[in-house]
N, C-alpha and C positions, 0 to 999 in steps of 0.2 A: 958524757951523759945519756948517749947511746947508749953504752953498757947497763946502765941501773935501767933503762927502758928494757932492756931484753931481757934483765934477769927478771921483770917482773911479769912480763909475755911470759917466759919460761914459769916462773912460779902460779900464774894465773891457770895455763896448760895443766901444771903436775897437779892442781886443787880442782879442778874439773875433772882430768881422769881420776883423781883420789874419790870425787864423788860419784860418776860414774860406774866405777867399780864397785864400792858401797851398793848403790840402786841396783847394779847386777844381783851381787851376793846374797842380799834380802830379798830380792825376787825366786831368786834359786831356790832360797831356804825355804820359803813360802809352797812352791811348787813341790817340794818335797814334804814336806808337812803335809799339802793336801791328798798325796799320792802315799801318803801313811795311811792317811785316815781312811781313805778309800778301799786300800787295801785290806786293814783290818777289818773293814766293815763288811766288805763281801765274802773273808776268812770268817766270821760272825754269823755271815745272813744276815744282815743288821742292814738299814740305811747310813750310809755317811753322812749326809747333811738333810736335816729337815727340808722339805719343799718351801717353805717360808723364808728361809736359810738366805738360798741363792736365787736371785735373779733371773727371770726366764729370760730368753732373746727376745720375744715380744717386748715387753716391759722394758729392757733396755731400751729396744729401737724406741718406741714410746716418749722416753727420757730424750732422747738425741735430737728425735724431729721435733719435739717441745722445745727445746733449749735453742734449735736454728732454725725454727719455724720458716723464718723468714729466706732462707734456703731453699726451701721445698714450694714454692707457690703453685704448682702443678695439683698440691692437697688441698682442694678447694671447699669440701667439706669439713676436714679432719677440727 
């Protein structure tokens, strides 16, 4: 009976590792794609991404604070 449990745990770990590896591979692919777009744009003296396509750090910060407002009680007038 413990062998069945051990096999289930091993299978679960193997599936989790495969999922993590797949996620890492997708992220690496996305990073390479972005790098290629930027390199092509620089080569052609063009813009890689329109400015409205990528959020600014300020916009990202506003969203994070708005989503987690209860964690920022010191921000009274926001």
